MARTOR-28005 format. One line per 4 residues: number of its first residue (from 1); their letters; for each residue x, y, z of C-alpha. Coordinates in Angstrom, 1 decimal, padded with zeros to 4 digits. Example, Ala and Ser with C-alpha at 12.3 -4.5 7.8 and 13.67 -1.06 7.14 Angstrom:
1 = as = 012.3 -004.5 007.8 ~ 013.7 -001.1 007.1 $
//
This chain:
1 = mssr = -016.5 014.4 -025.0 ~ -014.9 016.6 -027.7 ~ -014.7 020.3 -026.5 ~ -016.0 021.1 -030.0 $
5 = ykkl = -019.4 019.8 -028.9 ~ -019.3 020.8 -025.3 ~ -022.5 022.7 -025.4 ~ -024.3 020.2 -027.6 $
9 = kift = -026.6 017.8 -025.8 ~ -028.7 014.9 -027.2 ~ -031.8 013.8 -025.4 ~ -034.4 011.2 -026.4 $
13 = gnan = -037.8 010.0 -025.3 ~ -038.9 006.4 -025.5 ~ -039.9 006.3 -029.2 ~ -036.6 005.3 -030.7 $
17 = vgla = -033.8 005.0 -028.1 ~ -031.7 002.9 -030.4 ~ -031.5 005.5 -033.1 ~ -030.7 008.2 -030.5 $
21 = eeia = -027.8 006.1 -029.2 ~ -026.5 005.6 -032.7 ~ -026.6 009.3 -033.4 ~ -024.9 010.1 -030.1 $
25 = qylg = -022.1 007.6 -030.9 ~ -021.6 009.2 -034.3 ~ -021.2 012.6 -032.6 ~ -019.0 011.3 -029.8 $
29 = vpvg = -021.3 012.6 -027.1 ~ -023.4 010.7 -024.5 ~ -027.2 010.6 -024.6 ~ -028.4 013.1 -022.0 $
33 = daks = -029.6 011.9 -018.6 ~ -033.4 012.1 -018.8 ~ -036.1 009.8 -017.6 ~ -039.7 009.4 -018.9 $
37 = trfc = -042.1 007.7 -016.5 ~ -045.8 007.5 -016.0 ~ -047.9 008.5 -013.0 ~ -050.5 006.0 -011.9 $
41 = dgei = -053.2 007.8 -013.9 ~ -051.2 007.6 -017.1 ~ -049.8 011.2 -017.1 ~ -046.3 011.5 -018.5 $
45 = niri = -043.5 012.6 -016.1 ~ -040.2 013.9 -017.6 ~ -037.1 014.4 -015.4 ~ -034.0 016.0 -016.8 $
49 = nesv = -031.2 014.9 -014.5 ~ -028.4 017.2 -015.8 ~ -027.9 020.9 -016.4 ~ -028.9 022.2 -019.9 $
53 = rgay = -028.3 025.9 -019.1 ~ -026.9 027.6 -022.2 ~ -026.8 024.3 -024.1 ~ -027.8 023.6 -027.7 $
57 = vfii = -030.3 020.7 -027.1 ~ -031.4 018.2 -029.8 ~ -034.4 016.0 -028.7 ~ -034.7 012.9 -030.9 $
61 = qptc = -038.2 011.6 -031.0 ~ -040.1 010.2 -034.0 ~ -043.8 010.6 -033.5 ~ -044.6 007.0 -034.4 $
65 = apin = -047.0 004.6 -032.7 ~ -048.1 005.1 -030.0 ~ -048.2 008.4 -031.7 ~ -050.1 010.5 -029.1 $
69 = enlm = -047.9 009.2 -026.3 ~ -044.7 009.9 -028.2 ~ -045.8 013.3 -029.3 ~ -046.8 014.3 -025.8 $
73 = elli = -043.5 013.0 -024.4 ~ -041.7 015.2 -026.9 ~ -043.7 018.3 -026.1 ~ -043.1 017.9 -022.3 $
77 = mida = -039.4 017.2 -022.8 ~ -039.1 020.4 -024.9 ~ -040.9 022.4 -022.2 ~ -038.7 020.9 -019.5 $
81 = vrra = -035.4 021.9 -021.2 ~ -036.8 025.3 -022.2 ~ -037.7 026.1 -018.6 ~ -034.2 024.9 -017.6 $
85 = sarr = -032.7 027.7 -019.8 ~ -031.5 025.7 -022.8 ~ -030.1 028.2 -025.4 ~ -031.7 026.6 -028.4 $
89 = itav = -033.9 023.5 -028.7 ~ -034.1 021.5 -031.9 ~ -036.8 018.9 -032.3 ~ -035.4 016.0 -034.3 $
93 = lpyy = -038.4 014.1 -035.8 ~ -037.1 011.3 -038.1 ~ -040.8 010.5 -038.6 ~ -043.4 013.2 -038.4 $
97 = gyar = -046.7 011.7 -037.3 ~ -050.0 013.2 -038.6 ~ -048.2 014.3 -041.8 ~ -050.8 012.7 -044.0 $
101 = qdrk = -053.5 015.0 -042.6 ~ -051.9 018.0 -044.4 ~ -055.0 019.4 -046.2 ~ -058.8 019.4 -046.2 $
105 = trar = -060.2 016.7 -048.5 ~ -063.8 017.0 -047.2 ~ -065.9 019.6 -045.4 ~ -065.0 020.1 -041.7 $
109 = dpit = -061.7 018.1 -042.0 ~ -059.0 019.2 -039.6 ~ -055.4 020.0 -040.9 ~ -053.7 018.1 -038.1 $
113 = aklv = -050.2 018.4 -039.5 ~ -050.5 022.1 -039.1 ~ -051.9 021.8 -035.6 ~ -048.9 019.6 -034.5 $
117 = anil = -046.5 022.2 -036.0 ~ -048.2 024.9 -034.0 ~ -048.0 022.9 -030.8 ~ -044.3 022.1 -031.3 $
121 = vasg = -043.5 025.8 -031.7 ~ -045.6 026.8 -028.7 ~ -043.8 024.2 -026.6 ~ -040.5 025.9 -027.2 $
125 = arrv = -038.9 024.2 -030.2 ~ -036.8 026.7 -032.2 ~ -035.8 024.5 -035.1 ~ -037.1 021.2 -036.5 $
129 = lcmd = -035.0 018.5 -038.2 ~ -037.0 015.8 -040.0 ~ -036.8 013.2 -042.8 ~ -039.0 012.6 -045.8 $
133 = lhag = -042.1 014.5 -044.8 ~ -045.2 013.0 -046.6 ~ -045.8 016.4 -048.2 ~ -043.0 018.9 -048.7 $
137 = qiqg = -045.4 021.8 -048.0 ~ -045.5 020.8 -044.3 ~ -042.2 022.7 -043.9 ~ -044.3 025.9 -044.4 $
141 = ffdi = -046.6 025.0 -041.5 ~ -043.8 026.0 -039.1 ~ -042.9 029.5 -038.2 ~ -039.4 028.4 -037.3 $
145 = pvdh = -036.5 027.0 -039.5 ~ -037.0 023.4 -040.8 ~ -034.3 021.2 -042.1 ~ -035.8 018.5 -044.3 $
149 = lpgv = -033.6 015.5 -045.2 ~ -034.5 013.1 -048.0 ~ -034.2 009.4 -047.5 ~ -033.6 008.5 -051.1 $
153 = pila = -029.8 008.9 -051.0 ~ -029.5 006.3 -048.3 ~ -031.8 003.9 -050.2 ~ -029.9 004.6 -053.5 $
157 = eyil = -026.5 003.8 -051.9 ~ -027.7 000.4 -050.7 ~ -029.3 -000.4 -054.1 ~ -026.1 000.4 -055.9 $
161 = qigl = -024.2 -001.9 -053.5 ~ -026.3 -004.9 -054.3 ~ -025.6 -004.4 -058.0 ~ -029.0 -004.9 -059.7 $
165 = envv = -029.1 -004.9 -063.5 ~ -031.9 -004.1 -065.9 ~ -033.7 -002.0 -063.3 ~ -036.8 000.2 -063.4 $
169 = vvsp = -037.9 002.4 -060.5 ~ -041.7 002.4 -060.0 ~ -043.7 005.0 -058.2 ~ -046.8 003.4 -056.6 $
173 = dlgg = -048.9 006.5 -057.4 ~ -048.7 009.8 -059.3 ~ -047.8 011.7 -056.1 ~ -044.5 009.8 -055.7 $
177 = vtra = -043.1 010.5 -059.2 ~ -040.6 013.1 -058.0 ~ -039.2 010.6 -055.4 ~ -039.0 007.8 -058.0 $
181 = rdla = -037.3 010.1 -060.5 ~ -034.7 011.1 -057.9 ~ -033.9 007.4 -057.1 ~ -033.8 006.5 -060.8 $
185 = erig = -031.3 009.3 -061.5 ~ -029.1 008.2 -058.6 ~ -028.9 004.5 -059.7 ~ -029.1 005.1 -063.5 $
189 = atia = -032.5 003.5 -064.1 ~ -035.8 004.3 -066.0 ~ -039.1 005.0 -064.2 ~ -042.6 003.7 -064.4 $
193 = iidk = -045.8 004.7 -062.6 ~ -048.7 002.7 -061.1 ~ -052.0 004.5 -061.6 ~ -054.2 003.7 -058.7 $
197 = rrpe = -057.3 005.0 -057.0 ~ -058.4 004.9 -053.4 ~ -062.1 004.2 -052.9 ~ -061.7 004.7 -049.2 $
201 = pnva = -058.8 005.3 -046.7 ~ -056.1 002.6 -046.5 ~ -057.7 000.8 -049.6 ~ -055.9 001.1 -053.0 $
205 = evss = -056.8 -000.4 -056.4 ~ -054.4 -000.5 -059.3 ~ -055.9 000.8 -062.6 ~ -052.9 000.6 -064.9 $
209 = iiga = -049.1 000.8 -065.2 ~ -047.4 003.5 -067.2 ~ -044.0 002.5 -068.5 ~ -042.1 -000.6 -069.6 $
213 = iqgk = -041.6 -003.1 -066.8 ~ -041.7 -006.5 -068.6 ~ -038.6 -008.6 -067.9 ~ -037.1 -005.9 -065.6 $
217 = nvim = -036.1 -005.9 -062.0 ~ -038.4 -003.5 -060.2 ~ -037.7 -001.2 -057.3 ~ -041.0 000.3 -056.0 $
221 = vddi = -040.2 003.3 -053.8 ~ -042.4 005.2 -051.4 ~ -042.0 007.4 -048.3 ~ -044.2 005.2 -046.0 $
225 = idta = -045.4 001.6 -045.7 ~ -048.4 001.7 -043.5 ~ -050.9 -001.2 -044.0 ~ -048.8 -002.3 -047.1 $
229 = gtit = -052.0 -002.4 -049.2 ~ -050.6 -000.1 -051.9 ~ -047.2 -001.8 -052.0 ~ -048.5 -005.4 -052.1 $
233 = kgae = -051.2 -004.8 -054.6 ~ -048.7 -002.9 -056.7 ~ -046.3 -005.8 -056.5 ~ -049.0 -008.3 -057.6 $
237 = alkq = -049.9 -006.1 -060.6 ~ -046.2 -005.7 -061.6 ~ -045.8 -009.5 -061.5 ~ -048.9 -009.9 -063.7 $
241 = wgan = -047.4 -007.4 -066.1 ~ -044.2 -009.4 -066.4 ~ -041.8 -007.9 -063.9 ~ -038.8 -010.0 -062.8 $
245 = diyv = -037.6 -009.6 -059.2 ~ -039.5 -006.9 -057.2 ~ -037.8 -004.8 -054.5 ~ -039.6 -002.3 -052.2 $
249 = acth = -037.8 000.7 -050.7 ~ -039.2 003.2 -048.3 ~ -038.0 005.6 -045.6 ~ -040.7 005.0 -042.8 $
253 = pvls = -041.8 001.4 -042.0 ~ -045.0 002.2 -040.1 ~ -046.2 -001.4 -040.6 ~ -049.6 -001.2 -039.0 $
257 = gpav = -052.5 -003.6 -039.1 ~ -052.0 -006.4 -041.6 ~ -048.8 -005.0 -043.1 ~ -046.4 -007.7 -042.0 $
261 = qrlk = -048.6 -010.6 -043.2 ~ -049.2 -008.8 -046.5 ~ -045.5 -008.3 -047.1 ~ -044.7 -011.9 -046.1 $
265 = eapi = -047.2 -013.2 -048.7 ~ -046.5 -010.7 -051.4 ~ -044.2 -011.5 -054.4 ~ -041.5 -009.2 -053.1 $
269 = kevi = -037.9 -010.3 -052.9 ~ -036.6 -007.6 -050.4 ~ -038.1 -004.7 -048.4 ~ -035.6 -002.0 -047.9 $
273 = vtnt = -036.4 000.5 -045.1 ~ -034.7 002.8 -042.6 ~ -034.7 003.0 -038.9 ~ -036.6 006.3 -038.5 $
277 = ipip = -039.2 004.1 -036.8 ~ -038.1 001.1 -034.7 ~ -039.4 -002.3 -036.0 ~ -040.4 -004.6 -033.1 $
281 = kekm = -039.0 -008.1 -033.3 ~ -042.4 -009.7 -033.9 ~ -042.7 -007.6 -037.1 ~ -039.3 -008.4 -038.5 $
285 = ldki = -039.2 -010.6 -041.6 ~ -036.2 -012.2 -043.3 ~ -037.0 -010.1 -046.4 ~ -036.8 -006.8 -044.5 $
289 = kvls = -033.4 -004.9 -044.7 ~ -033.0 -002.0 -042.3 ~ -030.6 000.9 -043.1 ~ -029.5 003.4 -040.5 $
293 = vapl = -030.2 007.1 -040.9 ~ -028.0 007.9 -037.8 ~ -024.9 009.1 -039.9 ~ -027.1 011.4 -041.9 $
297 = lgea = -029.0 012.8 -038.9 ~ -025.7 013.1 -037.0 ~ -024.0 015.0 -039.8 ~ -027.1 017.3 -040.0 $
301 = iiri = -026.9 018.0 -036.3 ~ -023.2 018.9 -036.5 ~ -024.0 021.3 -039.4 ~ -026.9 022.9 -037.5 $
305 = hedl = -024.8 023.2 -034.3 ~ -022.0 024.9 -036.3 ~ -024.3 027.1 -038.4 ~ -023.2 025.4 -041.6 $
309 = svsk = -025.4 024.6 -044.7 ~ -027.4 021.3 -044.3 ~ -028.2 021.3 -048.0 ~ -024.5 020.8 -048.9 $
313 = lfd = -024.9 017.2 -047.7 ~ -026.8 016.5 -050.9 ~ -024.8 018.6 -053.4 $
//
């Protein structure tokens, strides 16, 4: 281990061990010796098998499915290293679960994204590192520093490598226009917008398409693919309106419920995602391309550890 990172320690729960190992390899440090097991009644038991006294600890744990298990595992691990006298604990959440519950839309709705932020702080986290929060204002839910990394630069780099021509970047809804514009500027493309409505949760209906897409190669970009209803219905509408090849790009492949079957049957040439959430083998399709966020997260961890600017990564 480099003496430069002697006091830096990487730990992980069970949510995305592969990503944690990639980040540790990028940093040139081992993954910390910790074990997460279950008691007979289902309670989580965390054992930290090495000293963390005075260390700068980074715990890598996306709160993806099973979300409550992974969240609780993270909280207990934070508490364990805090009680073991770690100097500073950074919770690294490549995917922040409950982010879509960020505001009240009806009477008596909870704001669960804020609740999770409160619990993370109460458990002992002193900094949070995350990627592509569903809503940027979630950063303000924390009373500790938050470093928020965008996923668009990673997606843009790959899209430039495959050399698409005559491209338009499409936002699947009005809320994603900023993300679509960012990607379009990075790859030198125009943008279009799908105007949709949601009659009920996880159900989307396309009303119209704003912008020129006929005869163009389309890249539809979003932060999350959950049930894939928005993406697949958008792809079908784009085909009907004369689009050529359709690509989909997103940071977080949640892929719940009928998502895989919908993507398989949709008129989509390639689905470009990152490994913030691990994709089980049974959900992998030939058309899914997974990009690694490990170098970006690793570089951000170095900058946090050395008290350097994280935003300089994107200047």
